[in-house]
C-alpha atoms as one frame of an Amber mdcrd trajectory, in Angstrom:
protein
  11.741  50.806  37.456  12.591  48.791  33.808  10.182  49.328  31.369  10.554
  46.185  28.286   9.783  46.191  24.487   9.856  42.718  22.840  10.793  42.932
  19.311  11.493  40.183  16.327  14.843  40.844  14.866  14.275  38.715  11.691
  10.888  38.155   9.726   8.660  37.401  12.542   8.011  34.006  13.891  10.605
  34.000  15.983   8.965  32.901  18.876   8.114  36.100  20.602   4.801  34.103
  22.417   6.804  32.091  24.747   9.310  35.007  25.973   6.350  37.730  25.806
   4.151  34.741  28.050   7.237  35.068  30.477   7.571  38.670  30.900   4.070
  39.270  30.864   4.080  37.575  33.917   6.244  39.559  35.706   4.688  42.954
  34.280   2.243  44.950  35.198   1.042  45.982  32.039   1.464  45.088  28.466
   1.086  47.154  25.362   0.237  46.005  21.757   1.777  49.204  20.135   1.707
  48.242  16.207   0.180  46.006  13.520  -3.421  44.582  13.109  -4.445  40.961
  13.012  -2.446  39.361  10.733  -0.290  38.404  12.844  -0.397  37.095  17.043
   1.656  35.099  19.440   0.396  31.264  20.692   0.668  30.691  24.227   0.183
  27.425  26.029  -1.003  28.127  30.213  -2.075  25.537  32.263  -2.226  23.562
  28.980  -4.507  25.621  27.562  -3.473  27.090  24.367  -4.316  30.370  23.148
  -3.893  32.035  19.636  -4.143  35.416  20.043  -4.015  38.129  17.436  -5.071
  41.637  18.617  -5.294  41.258  22.157  -2.173  41.437  24.009  -0.447  38.884
  25.731  -0.844  39.880  29.247  -5.315  39.143  29.066  -5.202  35.962  29.807
  -3.626  36.501  33.364  -6.379  38.105  35.088  -4.140  40.442  37.322  -2.926
  42.141  34.492  -3.958  45.427  32.654  -3.787  45.041  28.656  -3.760  48.113
  26.388  -4.263  48.156  22.844  -2.602  51.672  21.125  -2.886  54.068  18.783
  -0.379  52.215  16.507  -2.435  49.524  15.973  -5.405  48.992  13.301  -8.327
  47.294  14.708 -11.102  44.978  12.867 -13.227  45.985  15.500 -15.503  42.417
  14.780 -12.462  40.335  14.591 -11.643  41.791  17.873 -15.164  40.847  19.494
 -14.556  37.170  17.928 -11.190  37.065  19.511 -12.936  38.439  22.821 -15.520
  36.274  23.072 -12.714  32.890  21.914 -10.880  33.574  24.788 -13.885  34.369
  27.451 -15.248  30.702  26.398 -11.252  29.489  27.549 -12.374  30.922  31.116
 -10.772  34.356  30.927 -12.523  37.514  31.499 -12.176  40.782  29.670 -13.600
  43.500  31.034 -13.034  47.619  31.104 -10.546  46.710  34.157  -7.841  44.351
  32.137  -8.169  45.771  28.927  -7.966  49.316  27.209  -8.353  50.398  23.516
  -7.319  53.620  22.651  -9.596  55.697  21.404  -7.433  57.512  18.785  -7.194
  53.475  16.948  -7.890  53.129  13.669 -10.754  50.978  12.610 -10.402  48.094
   9.535 -13.659  48.340   8.227 -15.285  45.938   5.197 -14.095  47.324   2.580
 -10.395  47.278   3.316 -10.449  43.971   3.535 -12.101  43.460   0.056  -9.703
  46.265  -1.388  -6.511  43.934   0.103  -7.888  41.248  -1.409  -8.139  42.649
  -4.812  -4.723  43.832  -5.453  -3.147  40.633  -4.628  -5.026  38.919  -6.680
  -4.373  41.213  -9.682  -0.683  41.959  -8.572   1.941  40.858 -10.873   4.386
  40.783  -8.137   2.889  38.982  -4.655   3.770  41.117  -2.017   1.888  38.095
   0.490  -0.546  40.112   2.048  -2.588  38.147   4.865  -5.446  40.024   3.170
  -6.799  41.356   6.144  -6.976  44.463   5.518  -4.260  45.536   7.262  -2.319
  47.628   4.699  -5.286  49.873   3.175  -6.338  50.979   6.640  -2.847  52.401
   7.628  -3.114  53.966   3.941  -6.479  55.640   4.872  -4.817  56.521   8.130
  -1.988  57.915   6.562  -4.377  59.898   3.995  -6.250  61.144   7.086  -9.805
  59.588   6.335  -9.734  56.776   8.166 -12.380  56.038  10.809 -11.196  55.963
  14.593 -12.226  53.974  17.640 -13.388  57.649  18.629 -15.222  58.433  16.051
 -18.268  55.385  16.890 -19.452  57.793  20.207 -21.439  59.903  17.277 -24.029
  59.059  14.795 -23.625  62.759  12.929 -19.573  62.575  13.321 -19.652  58.770
  12.157 -21.738  60.124   8.827 -19.238  62.766   7.872 -16.358  60.578   8.297
 -17.915  57.377   6.077 -18.356  60.024   3.996 -15.094  61.216   3.810 -13.808
  58.258   3.711 -16.450  56.554   1.017 -15.673  59.284  -1.517 -12.250  57.574
  -1.723 -13.162  53.916  -1.962 -15.867  53.869  -4.009 -14.549  56.319  -6.392
 -11.988  53.210  -6.832 -14.389  50.783  -6.568 -16.429  52.062  -9.384 -12.993
  52.206 -11.760 -12.910  48.674 -10.527 -16.387  47.908 -11.534 -17.121  46.754
  -7.760 -19.797  46.938  -5.719 -20.592  50.774  -3.932 -20.720  51.405  -0.809
 -23.494  53.041   0.736 -23.007  54.886   4.273 -26.225  53.823   5.882 -25.202
  50.021   5.758 -21.660  50.600   7.570 -23.251  53.087   9.787 -25.399  50.545
  11.477 -23.084  47.792  11.351 -20.932  50.122  13.274 -23.115  51.328  16.085
 -24.208  48.219  16.721 -21.215  46.822  17.760 -19.682  50.672  18.906 -21.082
  50.215  22.619 -19.067  46.812  23.282 -15.904  48.431  21.772 -16.341  52.110
  23.550 -16.255  50.459  26.913 -13.273  49.947  26.601 -11.613  53.165  24.856
  -9.390  55.650  26.836  -6.791  58.125  26.043  -3.795  55.493  26.097  -1.105
  57.944  26.618  -2.806  59.328  29.955  -3.130  55.885  31.346   0.540  55.560
  30.598   1.682  58.348  32.618  -0.681  57.402  35.106   1.141  53.793  35.627
   4.258  55.365  35.338   3.403  57.721  38.239   2.928  54.123  40.279   5.908
  52.570  39.096   4.159  49.581  37.451   6.637  47.300  34.958   4.999  47.814
  31.305   6.092  45.674  28.561   5.692  46.394  24.730   4.455  43.781  22.644
   5.381  43.909  19.126   4.296  42.035  15.997   5.754  40.600  13.319  10.252
  41.318  12.917  12.277  44.284  12.368  12.925  42.745   9.027   9.376  43.615
   7.746   9.006  47.178   8.691   8.128  49.570   6.636  10.803  51.471   6.796
  13.379  49.224   7.609  12.921  46.249   6.324  12.825  43.925   2.477  10.454
  47.023   0.935   7.995  45.884  -0.522   7.662  42.442   0.723   6.779  44.333
   4.434   4.043  44.792   6.606   1.924  48.075   6.580   4.010  49.531   9.857
   6.980  50.312  11.538   7.846  46.936  13.784  11.042  48.718  15.247  11.131
  49.223  19.006  11.244  53.429  18.465   7.492  52.793  17.299   6.817  51.308
  21.023   6.742  55.115  21.751   4.583  56.697  18.539   2.106  53.530  18.273
   1.077  54.228  22.487   1.992  58.048  23.354   4.561  57.642  25.833   8.155
  59.631  25.795  11.290  57.596  24.201  12.616  57.925  28.183   9.861  55.301
  28.791  12.234  52.279  27.100  14.504  50.974  29.114  15.264  47.540  27.744
  15.149  46.324  24.315  14.531  42.561  23.884  15.313  41.232  20.114  13.647
  37.470  19.705  15.793  36.341  17.193  15.853  32.273  16.226  18.566  29.920
  15.994  18.167  29.925  12.114  15.940  32.125   9.632  12.644  31.770   8.744
  10.097  33.900   6.674   6.424  33.615   5.346   5.362  34.940   1.563   7.184
  36.534  -0.864  10.688  38.725  -1.077  14.191  38.123  -0.822  15.858  35.479
   1.960  19.478  34.869   1.276  20.173  32.061   3.525  17.169  30.018   2.090
  17.209  26.390   1.934  15.266  24.941  -0.772  16.260  21.466  -0.162  16.417
  18.387   2.428  17.693  20.353   4.840  15.482  23.314   4.723  12.410  20.698
   4.590  13.986  18.903   8.009  14.633  22.319   9.274  10.706  23.084   8.524
   9.213  20.083  10.237  11.159  19.659  13.595  10.771  23.535  14.173   6.630
  22.630  13.261   7.156  26.197  10.859   3.375  27.094  10.605   1.866  30.823
  11.003   0.122  30.923  14.055  -2.691  33.342  12.445  -2.602  32.051   8.723
  -1.125  28.775   9.062   1.185  29.423   5.814   3.724  27.444   5.719   7.411
  29.108   6.337  10.283  28.982   4.059  13.776  27.799   6.037  16.846  28.946
   6.160  20.384  29.301   8.251  21.059  31.992  10.624  21.394  35.112   8.675
  23.765  36.921  11.067  24.185  40.483   8.926  20.583  40.806   8.947  20.134
  40.249  12.399  22.975  42.537  13.386  21.818  45.337  11.234  17.729  44.700
  12.959  19.748  45.249  16.009  21.613  48.179  15.333  18.422  49.872  14.150
  15.952  48.989  16.511  18.288  49.468  19.525  18.078  46.078  20.379  19.779
  45.593  24.372  19.933  41.369  24.910  18.692  38.685  22.631  16.351  35.770
  23.938  17.545  33.140  21.726  14.672  30.591  20.367  14.470  26.861  18.902
  18.070  25.970  19.173  16.936  22.386  19.783  15.636  22.613  16.213  19.276
  21.700  15.116  19.861  18.980  17.166  20.251  16.576  14.418  22.260  18.278
  11.913  25.607  17.610  11.198  26.411  20.581   9.983  25.359  23.988  10.712
  26.114  27.086   8.700  25.956  31.019   9.451  26.078  33.903   6.806  29.077
  36.604   8.322  28.680  38.828   4.983  27.578  39.013   1.605  28.666  39.269
  -2.152  27.076  41.105  -4.313  27.994  41.171  -8.232  31.357  39.919  -6.505
  31.841  42.466  -3.954  32.004  41.409  -0.540  29.523  43.543   1.348  28.679
  43.731   5.258  25.426  44.940   5.161  21.533  43.993   3.841  21.020  46.745
   1.209  18.650  48.970   0.602  17.265  48.105  -3.544  14.841  45.145  -3.710
  17.113  44.138  -7.020  20.419  43.983  -4.737  18.213  42.285  -1.842  17.067
  39.671  -4.344  20.997  39.546  -6.087  23.304  39.157  -2.489  25.323  35.712
  -2.387  25.516  34.454   1.508  29.241  34.173   2.621  28.847  30.906   5.762
  31.026  29.936   8.156  30.254  26.291   8.826  29.736  24.940  12.632  30.190
  21.076  13.822  26.432  20.259  14.501  26.605  18.806  18.101  24.213  15.536
  17.161  22.963  15.399  20.874  20.010  16.428  22.161  19.176  20.054  23.663
  15.537  19.921  23.789  14.221  20.663  27.530  17.751  22.117  28.768  17.614
  24.200  31.469  20.734  25.054  32.723  23.767  27.004  30.101  26.641  24.217
  31.716  24.495  21.075  30.307  24.866  22.214  26.576  27.074  20.655  24.307
  29.813  22.026  24.533  29.427  22.836  19.958  26.170  24.633  20.566  28.048
  26.503  22.689  30.683  27.517  20.398  27.144  28.410  18.066  25.795  30.271
  20.210  29.103  32.280  20.998  29.593  33.048  17.768  25.641  34.389  17.370
  26.683  37.180  20.481  30.118  37.631  19.292  28.996  38.549  15.909  25.870
  40.349  16.108  27.636  42.433  19.108  24.571  41.886  22.209  24.603  39.859
  24.591  22.273  36.846  24.542  19.766  37.078  27.528  18.018  33.437  27.230
  17.834  30.380  25.433  14.966  28.385  24.645  15.491  24.713  24.006  11.557
  23.921  23.397   8.150  25.016  22.989   7.569  24.543  26.784   7.633  28.063
  28.449  10.020  26.218  31.158  12.234  24.908  28.886  14.560  27.920  28.588
  18.095  28.689  30.184  17.370  32.202  32.128  20.549  33.931  32.047  19.597
  37.934  32.097  15.625  38.927  33.297  15.314  42.093  31.033  13.339  43.671
  34.017  15.672  43.468  36.563  19.264  43.991  33.965
């Protein structure tokens, strides 16, 4: 039985929602393993649009089990709001189809405030979504966080809040901000505790049970590999590990559980927020790509920066994350272009290099080396058969596959779910 991990191979926003929706239809269990409600997937099912932030994509399908793993940081109020939103659209959410790890860390109100304070005060903006994700992960690593299991006992919750507030109130006092009193937070948390705890279970144990039953498991990542806190464009990254290996750590299953890693890859490159972007186009072509690709964030609605496909970055992501196959998305966005460029290397202070350097100073300094392709100047939108693609589009696709060294398993030709050329099914590879 094949289990599949889905990751973004760029800076996120690669179009994972559509691919994950297709895979979730085949899967028995869908698991979110990292991140928070700072990223999401947009799904369109039977004409209804679902913008999911914390909930795994399988939740919109009644016969699937959806799991939020221990690697996710959860804003409990945002989660309950999201559950109510999809219930209004006719989706049933209950204890039989949603499981939340009892060891997942909670995002509390002061995390969000600290996120905002830091971003406003920073001389060099990171581009955070101001949802408290970073500060919550800090508390997790600092061993002072409140976890889902802590909601079960008022006595335990009081003890844990005392520890975390001792840290945060000291900082807030220095910043001349309101001091939090544990009584206020305890009452708020105890009020919502039953609504969260009813979904709570040891996720590692459930996964082991599902494996014995030969269930197909889909591990769903958020953001992209280039935003990984260790392997991305640090410090312009997210606060969690986004590589495929995190599927094991963020859920409590061994690495042998993972059989196939699918890297979602856009036919060009986009980035939201600050940070280095070697192939960024700050001209009419970049604007055209953004308009044709509707490049705005699912959660924040922030405009995405657009540029040419960066093969060096995707190849590096594929190596680091062990990508087995690529799902190429948004090919149709390039249909009208006279020529299309593809980054095959960099120049760094006069020297050619074939990798993206680790130092932020160097990441900003690299200059892309391009290979230029003739545009196909014809519509690929809606094509579902590889043979029907324009020959020049096939040349471009083959160049991506050859350069990255990873086979392309599917090609998306529009936002519509069925407008996809399927070459390889990850669950049956």
